[in-house]
ZAMARGU-4260 file (C-alpha; in steps of 0.2 Angstrom, whole numbers, plus 5000, padded with zeros to 4 digits):
<rodrens>
0) 5022/4517/4788 | 5038/4519/4778 | 5052/4532/4781 | 5046/4541/4765 | 5029/4542/4772
5) 5036/4549/4788 | 5046/4562/4779 | 5033/4576/4780 | 5030/4574/4798 | 5049/4573/4801
10) 5052/4590/4792 | 5037/4598/4802 | 5043/4592/4818 | 5061/4599/4814 | 5053/4615/4810
15) 5043/4615/4827 | 5059/4612/4837 | 5069/4626/4828 | 5057/4640/4822 | 5048/4645/4838
20) 5064/4647/4848 | 5072/4656/4833 | 5058/4669/4833 | 5060/4672/4851 | 5079/4674/4850
25) 5078/4685/4835 | 5066/4696/4844 | 5079/4698/4858 | 5093/4702/4845 | 5102/4685/4845
30) 5103/4680/4827 | 5114/4671/4815 | 5120/4653/4819 | 5120/4656/4837 | 5101/4660/4836
35) 5098/4645/4826 | 5108/4633/4837 | 5100/4639/4853 | 5083/4640/4846 | 5078/4622/4851
40) 5083/4625/4869 | 5071/4640/4870 | 5057/4630/4861 | 5060/4617/4875 | 5058/4630/4888
45) 5042/4636/4880 | 5035/4619/4880 | 5038/4616/4898 | 5030/4633/4903 | 5015/4631/4892
50) 5012/4614/4898 | 5011/4620/4916 | 5001/4635/4911 | 4988/4626/4901 | 4986/4614/4915
55) 4982/4628/4927 | 4970/4636/4915 | 4961/4620/4910 | 4967/4622/4892 | 4969/4605/4883
60) 4987/4601/4876 | 4986/4600/4857 | 4995/4606/4841 | 4983/4621/4840 | 4985/4626/4858
65) 5004/4624/4857 | 5005/4635/4841 | 4995/4648/4849 | 5006/4649/4864 | 5022/4649/4853
70) 5015/4664/4843 | 5011/4673/4859 | 5029/4670/4865 | 5036/4677/4849 | 5026/4692/4850
75) 5031/4695/4868 | 5049/4693/4863 | 5047/4705/4849 | 5040/4718/4861 | 5054/4715/4873
80) 5066/4718/4859 | 5058/4734/4855 | 5059/4740/4873 | 5078/4735/4873 | 5081/4742/4856
85) 5088/4726/4849 | 5080/4730/4832 | 5092/4745/4831 | 5109/4739/4825 | 5117/4754/4832
90) 5110/4751/4849 | 5107/4733/4849 | 5118/4717/4850 | 5122/4714/4831 | 5138/4718/4824
95) 5145/4714/4806 | 5163/4710/4813 | 5172/4705/4828 | 5172/4720/4841 | 5188/4726/4848
100) 5192/4721/4866 | 5190/4733/4880 | 5201/4735/4895 | 5191/4722/4905 | 5195/4708/4893
105) 5177/4708/4886 | 5171/4714/4869 | 5168/4733/4868 | 5154/4729/4856 | 5142/4715/4854
110) 5148/4697/4857 | 5138/4689/4843 | 5151/4682/4830 | 5151/4689/4813 | 5138/4683/4801
115) 5144/4669/4789 | 5148/4674/4771 | 5138/4666/4757 | 5152/4653/4754 | 5154/4649/4772
120) 5135/4647/4775 | 5135/4635/4760 | 5149/4624/4767 | 5140/4624/4784 | 5124/4618/4775
125) 5133/4604/4767 | 5141/4599/4783 | 5124/4599/4792 | 5117/4588/4778 | 5131/4576/4779
130) 5130/4575/4798 | 5111/4572/4797 | 5114/4557/4785 | 5128/4550/4794 | 5118/4551/4811
135) 5101/4547/4805 | 5105/4533/4793 | 5112/4520/4805 | 5098/4524/4817 | 5084/4522/4804
140) 5093/4505/4798 | 5093/4499/4815 | 5075/4504/4819 | 5069/4495/4804 | 5054/4506/4802
145) 5046/4522/4810 | 5032/4512/4818 | 5043/4499/4827 | 5043/4502/4846 | 5059/4502/4855
150) 5061/4487/4868 | 5070/4494/4882 | 5066/4497/4901 | 5064/4516/4900 | 5056/4516/4882
155) 5041/4507/4889 | 5038/4521/4901 | 5041/4535/4889 | 5030/4527/4875 | 5015/4525/4887
160) 5019/4543/4894 | 5017/4550/4876 | 5001/4540/4874 | 4995/4547/4891 | 4998/4565/4886
165) 4989/4563/4870 | 4974/4555/4879 | 4973/4567/4894 | 4978/4583/4885 | 4989/4587/4900
170) 5008/4590/4897 | 5012/4598/4914 | 5028/4593/4922 | 5018/4593/4938 | 5007/4577/4938
175) 5003/4574/4920 | 5012/4557/4921 | 5005/4553/4938 | 4993/4539/4932 | 5009/4529/4927
180) 5014/4528/4945 | 4998/4520/4951 | 4994/4535/4963 | 4999/4552/4967 | 5004/4566/4955
185) 5023/4567/4955 | 5035/4578/4946 | 5042/4572/4930 | 5050/4581/4915 | 5037/4580/4901
190) 5044/4592/4888 | 5050/4577/4877 | 5033/4569/4878 | 5024/4586/4875 | 5031/4589/4858
195) 5030/4571/4852 | 5012/4570/4857 | 5007/4584/4845 | 5019/4579/4831 | 5011/4583/4814
200) 5006/4568/4803 | 5013/4555/4815 | 4997/4547/4823 | 5007/4531/4828 | 5015/4533/4846
205) 5031/4523/4841 | 5032/4533/4825 | 5031/4550/4834 | 5044/4544/4847 | 5056/4537/4834
210) 5055/4552/4822 | 5057/4565/4837 | 5073/4556/4842 | 5079/4556/4824 | 5076/4575/4823
215) 5085/4578/4840 | 5100/4567/4834 | 5101/4573/4816 | 5095/4591/4817 | 5095/4599/4834
220) 5112/4591/4840 | 5123/4595/4826 | 5116/4613/4824 | 5119/4616/4842 | 5137/4610/4841
225) 5140/4621/4826 | 5133/4636/4835 | 5143/4632/4851 | 5159/4631/4840 | 5155/4647/4831
230) 5153/4656/4848 | 5169/4648/4855 | 5182/4650/4841 | 5187/4663/4829 | 5185/4659/4811
235) 5171/4649/4803 | 5180/4633/4798 | 5179/4625/4815 | 5160/4628/4815 | 5159/4620/4798
240) 5168/4605/4803 | 5160/4602/4820 | 5143/4593/4813 | 5153/4580/4804 | 5165/4577/4818
245) 5150/4575/4830 | 5143/4561/4818 | 5158/4550/4823 | 5153/4548/4841 | 5142/4534/4848
250) 5140/4540/4866 | 5128/4553/4860 | 5116/4552/4852 | 5116/4534/4848 | 5118/4526/4865
255) 5107/4538/4875 | 5092/4539/4863 | 5092/4520/4859 | 5099/4507/4871 | 5098/4518/4887
260) 5081/4526/4881 | 5082/4540/4893 | 5073/4551/4880 | 5070/4567/4891 | 5088/4566/4897
265) 5093/4565/4879 | 5083/4580/4874 | 5092/4590/4888 | 5109/4585/4881 | 5103/4588/4863
270) 5099/4606/4867 | 5114/4609/4879 | 5127/4615/4866 | 5115/4628/4858 | 5111/4634/4876
275) 5130/4635/4880 | 5132/4646/4864 | 5119/4658/4870 | 5127/4658/4888 | 5144/4663/4880
280) 5136/4677/4870 | 5128/4684/4886 | 5144/4682/4897 | 5154/4691/4884 | 5142/4705/4880
285) 5148/4721/4889 | 5137/4728/4904 | 5127/4741/4894 | 5110/4737/4901 | 5099/4736/4885
290) 5110/4724/4875 | 5115/4715/4891 | 5097/4712/4897 | 5092/4706/4880 | 5106/4692/4879
295) 5104/4688/4897 | 5085/4685/4894 | 5090/4674/4878 | 5103/4664/4888 | 5091/4662/4903
300) 5077/4655/4891 | 5089/4643/4883 | 5096/4637/4899 | 5079/4635/4906 | 5075/4623/4891
305) 5090/4612/4896 | 5083/4611/4914 | 5065/4609/4910 | 5069/4595/4898 | 5077/4586/4912
310) 5082/4591/4929 | 5100/4584/4927 | 5103/4599/4915 | 5107/4610/4930 | 5122/4599/4934
315) 5127/4597/4916 | 5128/4615/4913 | 5138/4617/4930 | 5150/4603/4925 | 5154/4611/4908
320) 5152/4630/4910 | 5152/4633/4929 | 5171/4637/4930 | 5169/4648/4914 | 5155/4658/4922
325) 5164/4661/4938 | 5180/4666/4929 | 5172/4678/4917 | 5161/4686/4931 | 5177/4687/4942
330) 5186/4697/4928 | 5172/4709/4926 | 5171/4711/4945 | 5190/4715/4945 | 5187/4728/4931
335) 5173/4736/4941 | 5184/4736/4957 | 5199/4745/4948 | 5187/4757/4941 | 5181/4763/4958
340) 5165/4753/4960 | 5169/4742/4975 | 5151/4744/4982 | 5144/4737/4966 | 5156/4722/4966
345) 5152/4719/4985 | 5133/4720/4982 | 5134/4708/4966 | 5145/4696/4975 | 5133/4695/4990
350) 5118/4693/4979 | 5127/4679/4969 | 5131/4670/4985 | 5114/4672/4992 | 5107/4665/4976
355) 5119/4650/4976 | 5114/4646/4994 | 5096/4648/4990 | 5097/4636/4975 | 5107/4623/4985
360) 5095/4624/4999 | 5080/4621/4987 | 5089/4607/4979 | 5091/4598/4996 | 5073/4598/4998
365) 5070/4589/4982 | 5067/4570/4986 | 5070/4565/4968 | 5088/4572/4969 | 5092/4562/4985
370) 5085/4546/4976 | 5096/4550/4961 | 5112/4553/4972 | 5108/4537/4982 | 5106/4526/4967
375) 5118/4511/4969 | 5127/4505/4954 | 5142/4493/4953 | 5159/4501/4949 | 5173/4495/4937
380) 5189/4487/4941 | 5201/4501/4937 | 5201/4519/4931 | 5214/4514/4917 | 5202/4502/4909
385) 5188/4515/4910 | 5199/4529/4902 | 5203/4517/4888 | 5184/4515/4884 | 5182/4534/4885
390) 5196/4538/4873 | 5189/4526/4860 | 5171/4531/4863 | 5164/4514/4868 | 5146/4512/4872
395) 5149/4510/4891 | 5132/4502/4893 | 5132/4485/4885 | 5144/4473/4877 | 5144/4476/4858
400) 5161/4467/4855 | 5178/4476/4853 | 5175/4495/4850 | 5190/4496/4839 | 5203/4510/4839
405) 5197/4520/4824 | 5190/4534/4835 | 5207/4537/4842 | 5209/4548/4827 | 5196/4560/4833
410) 5203/4559/4851 | 5220/4564/4844 | 5212/4579/4834 | 5204/4584/4850 | 5220/4584/4860
415) 5228/4594/4846 | 5213/4607/4848 | 5216/4607/4866 | 5235/4611/4864 | 5230/4625/4852
420) 5218/4633/4864 | 5231/4632/4878 | 5244/4640/4867 | 5233/4653/4860 | 5225/4657/4877
425) 5208/4656/4869 | 5193/4645/4873 | 5203/4637/4887 | 5186/4633/4895 | 5184/4619/4882
430) 5199/4610/4889 | 5193/4612/4907 | 5176/4606/4902 | 5183/4591/4893 | 5194/4586/4908
435) 5180/4588/4920 | 5168/4577/4910 | 5181/4564/4908 | 5184/4564/4927 | 5166/4562/4930
440) 5164/4547/4918 | 5179/4539/4927 | 5171/4542/4944 | 5156/4533/4938 | 5165/4519/4928
445) 5179/4516/4941 | 5180/4508/4958 | 5165/4511/4969 | 5175/4514/4985 | 5180/4532/4980
450) 5170/4544/4990 | 5171/4557/4976 | 5160/4545/4966 | 5145/4554/4974 | 5148/4568/4961
455) 5143/4556/4947 | 5127/4553/4957 | 5118/4568/4948 | 5118/4556/4933 | 5113/4540/4942
460) 5131/4536/4943 | 5130/4529/4926 | 5145/4532/4914 | 5135/4531/4899 | 5124/4545/4904
465) 5139/4556/4908 | 5149/4552/4892 | 5138/4564/4882 | 5146/4578/4892 | 5163/4572/4886
470) 5157/4573/4868 | 5152/4591/4868 | 5169/4599/4871 | 5178/4585/4862 | 5168/4589/4846
475) 5173/4607/4847 | 5191/4604/4851 | 5193/4591/4837 | 5185/4604/4825 | 5198/4616/4831
480) 5212/4603/4828 | 5206/4600/4811 | 5204/4618/4806 | 5222/4621/4814 | 5229/4608/4803
485) 5221/4616/4788 | 5228/4633/4793 | 5245/4626/4795 | 5245/4619/4778 | 5238/4635/4771
490) 5253/4645/4779 | 5265/4632/4771 | 5257/4635/4754 | 5266/4652/4754 | 5261/4670/4758
495) 5260/4675/4740 | 5248/4662/4734 | 5231/4667/4741 | 5221/4654/4731 | 5233/4640/4736
500) 5231/4645/4754 | 5212/4645/4753 | 5212/4627/4744 | 5224/4621/4758 | 5213/4627/4772
505) 5199/4618/4765 | 5207/4602/4758 | 5217/4597/4773 | 5203/4596/4785 | 5192/4587/4772
510) 5206/4575/4768 | 5209/4572/4787 | 5190/4569/4789 | 5190/4557/4774 | 5204/4547/4783
515) 5194/4547/4799 | 5179/4540/4790 | 5190/4526/4782 | 5198/4521/4799 | 5181/4521/4808
520) 5172/4512/4795 | 5161/4526/4788 | 5161/4536/4805 | 5156/4520/4814 | 5140/4517/4804
525) 5140/4498/4808 | 5142/4500/4827 | 5128/4513/4828 | 5117/4502/4818 | 5120/4487/4829
530) 5117/4497/4845 | 5101/4503/4838 | 5095/4486/4832 | 5099/4479/4849 | 5083/4488/4856
535) 5072/4487/4840 | 5075/4470/4832 | 5064/4456/4840 | 5076/4442/4844 | 5091/4453/4846
540) 5085/4464/4860 | 5098/4468/4873 | 5092/4460/4890 | 5078/4451/4882 | 5064/4452/4869
545) 5047/4458/4875 | 5038/4458/4859 | 5041/4446/4844 | 5036/4451/4826 | 5019/4442/4827
550) 5015/4449/4844 | 5018/4466/4837 | 5005/4463/4824 | 4993/4457/4837 | 4995/4473/4847
555) 4989/4482/4831 | 4974/4471/4830 | 4970/4472/4848 | 4965/4491/4846 | 4950/4485/4837
560) 4946/4469/4847 | 4946/4475/4865 | 4931/4485/4871 | 4934/4504/4876 | 4933/4500/4894
565) 4945/4485/4894 | 4958/4484/4908 | 4972/4471/4904 | 4982/4462/4917 | 4998/4454/4913
570) 5017/4453/4916 | 5024/4469/4910 | 5040/4461/4905 | 5032/4449/4893 | 5025/4464/4882
575) 5008/4468/4890 | 5015/4485/4896 | 5015/4490/4877 | 4996/4490/4876 | 4993/4508/4880
580) 5005/4514/4867 | 5001/4502/4853 | 4983/4497/4856 | 4976/4511/4866 | 4971/4499/4880
585) 4972/4502/4899 | 4983/4490/4909 | 4987/4487/4927 | 5006/4488/4924 | 5010/4502/4912
590) 5029/4502/4916 | 5042/4489/4921 | 5046/4498/4937 | 5036/4494/4953 | 5019/4501/4953
595) 5012/4508/4969 | 4996/4501/4977 | 4991/4486/4988 | 4980/4478/4975 | 4993/4480/4961
600) 5006/4472/4973 | 4993/4457/4977 | 4991/4454/4958 | 5010/4455/4955 | 5015/4442/4969
605) 5000/4431/4969 | 4992/4430/4951 | 4996/4411/4950 | 4984/4408/4964 | 4969/4416/4955
610) 4958/4401/4958 | 4963/4397/4976 | 4966/4414/4984 | 4950/4425/4985 | 4961/4441/4988
615) 4967/4439/4970 | 4950/4441/4962 | 4946/4455/4975 | 4961/4464/4969 | 4957/4462/4951
620) 4939/4468/4953 | 4945/4483/4963 | 4956/4488/4948 | 4943/4484/4935 | 4952/4470/4927
625) 4943/4463/4912 | 4957/4454/4902 | 4972/4444/4904 | 4988/4445/4894 | 4999/4429/4895
630) 5016/4424/4886 | 5024/4407/4888 | 5041/4413/4881 | 5056/4410/4893 | 5073/4417/4896
635) 5080/4402/4887 | 5071/4407/4871 | 5077/4425/4873 | 5062/4433/4881 | 5064/4446/4895
640) 5060/4439/4913 | 5061/4447/4930 | 5060/4439/4947 | 5048/4451/4953 | 5034/4445/4942
645) 5037/4426/4943 | 5019/4423/4950 | 5012/4431/4934 | 5020/4419/4922 | 5011/4403/4929
650) 4993/4407/4926 | 4982/4392/4921 | 4971/4398/4907 | 4962/4381/4904 | 4946/4387/4912
655) 4939/4404/4917 | 4946/4413/4902 | 4940/4416/4884 | 4952/4418/4870 | 4952/4435/4862
660) 4968/4434/4851 | 4984/4424/4850 | 5001/4427/4841 | 5017/4418/4844 | 5018/4413/4862
665) 5007/4427/4868 | 4988/4427/4870 | 4975/4439/4876 | 4960/4432/4886 | 4944/4439/4893
670) 4944/4436/4912 | 4929/4426/4918 | 4936/4417/4933 | 4932/4432/4944 | 4914/4435/4938
</rodrens>
């Protein structure tokens, strides 16, 4: 499949991510750019809830069942909107201009920003298109093609999880991926897999995965950042600039969606800016129950999407917006108190405290959280070196050579935006969020002896996972800085020259972006392409190649060569773990992590004693093994190896095996030694 052939599926998948959430938000009265930007987060929430609901009802997960559920959700939202009168502009949350401020410091009218004019919308459309090209272009070049599978630790798991959802028709976060663990029905976030599994026109598992990540990177992410900027800042120009500014970063989406391959986490980050935009609207809307209830429902749905996409979304929201929520609610409480409503304040404070304590108690009972917090990871030498890497937006996960200093131009613009926010006393939460996120990255990347490093444990104490939290406020602040420079130039153009002021307000930011593009080599196109190729191009794979080009071709053939009931045994690190996703075949080891079960452990540690130890054949028969996958490639030749599976690389296939297919250094055999 070529990228052109995948274009219809790409457009359909983009529409699936945006349209359902937009319909729900429009029913609740949240429209305009904020409604569009927050829409994918609401869609994620719907996917998560429908997955659980369909599992309980026995409904198979498919494109048809998903569309039916999404239409029902839109109808319910429209009904709620009628009840809350969001369809009546005089009573709802829509206003054509910015409302006046009340005595409480909150808008007296609705908190939605004014709609963009035709010219502003046209500029924003151009910016989003440019951002899509600058973001998706290097990713597509590094991938090489939509059908090529990513070769990274987590990618193996997620590709097979996607194939499992398609096969089983189960997309619930509670147990759908249990078979990949060998036993049990554990919780695992499946929203990313649920949407990719029904991607229209993308029958190939790798193509569905790759195209979905492109949509998240080039459509969902910049649209959410534009919405967050629009909800945070007065004036339309920062929102117009934000998508292109975002395209200059490598930490997200490139690193997270490629070399890290933490795709559900990447989905949570991609929809986070739009959810934050909805949260800001909800917080700033005055406490008149109908409009407030409508926007609170909208914000809750968007935030639920962030969390259902990946559990760490709870802590991502708290890290970036926790202080803001507390400050705004405290101001409202003070306003109520001074207006003679102390009982309301006391009751609300008690309820909020009880809710926070209940949430904390619930989290302490989640085993996965303790496993995440307890994840051990080596620290860096100094905080100074870590800060330097953050300021230049280095990948923070693998050595791709000197990152260069071109990105410092964006950092300087971000610092300028931070100064403007502090001086103007507007959107100061962005500065707090930026500083907080940088501090968390430094805790993860710095010395391991610091007891505060535990705070980074919510993201597996991995700097590369926390770095996207830096990107979100940094993009908005840099856009503010760019727009501020344009506004200063417009004022310098003279009060009596309105046309000159308009030209300056547009030309200066555009010129500065052009300078940034030059000093960063096309907004760091080459680095983004190299990072992507390091997990897609056989022979260049970071941490070792699992599948060569010929072996990938063999995987395609095996779909027609293996019987439907085949169960393949092989070292997952040599490529056999890709068989479920690429050939539709069952394997004993469908992921690179340890698989539970005594029989599986016996095969993992003793397969080289196939002919001498009866327990090996007994374990193979117990698991229904029919075929063996072998590969003679070594670490010296660039292959991926792991000490845990050493015994699986020394199997003698001279007798007791019948050759099915061979490619490169890999071969597939019918196992007859245990007959």
